[in-house]
C-alpha angles and dihedrals in degrees: 000000000000112000087219087078090071111104124219088250092053090047091051091052090048090052095048093045099048108024098091096045091047089051090052090051092047090048089054087060103039099027092218123103096206093048091047091052091049093049093050092046090050091050094051091045093049091048091052093044092051100041092121094056100041119096107194118219090174138022119306091244091053090049092050092044090052087052090051091052093048093048091048091053090047090050091050091050092047092046092050091052091050091048091050092050093047101042114019090139097048109090092207091055091046090051092050090049092050090048092049093048089049091051091050091052092050094046092050094049125075093236095099091050091056094047095047096042089055090050093046091047089052092050091049093049091050090047090054093043092052093053123096109257096250092047090049092051092047092049094047092046090052096047105032107022093046093225124158122241089256093051092048091047091053092045094055100029097244134117122271087239091059090049090053092048093048093050092047092050091047093049091048091052092045092050089049092049092050100037093112091051101046097097090047092046090054091054093046090055089061097060 
């Protein structure tokens, strides 16, 4: 899909909806609020400025988030070089640079994805195991069988309203269980 098809209104909604969460993700990389805000603003601006030349193979938010991650890594690399040049004698500076370079290496590799996906899978399995059987079946039918609330209600002999309540409760519990992993999950979806 050509990015040029995105209207100014759609772009505005995208910005308002995702800006704060993208800043939180960027801050987890660069550990500086102002730098994170600048990086996210630059990524949105660059995306808008280059709409005509971007061919999206994913969603616009995934594209922008990938840009945020890449800019964060570039900032970390540049910052580590500056720190090395300014303080190669200071052991504290050298330690911070080594730590930053190690973090860059980990973030660029797929290792973190494997670790976190195993943890997230474990959380999801526990989440399902802790659910009452009917709630579990309703949730799975909704998410993996692609059934409507009415179809699920008929299948299990309950009202569509009960189906809706069960799914809402399940999603609320799942969001709560995964709240610490949401930024990481977003990044994993981009690989």
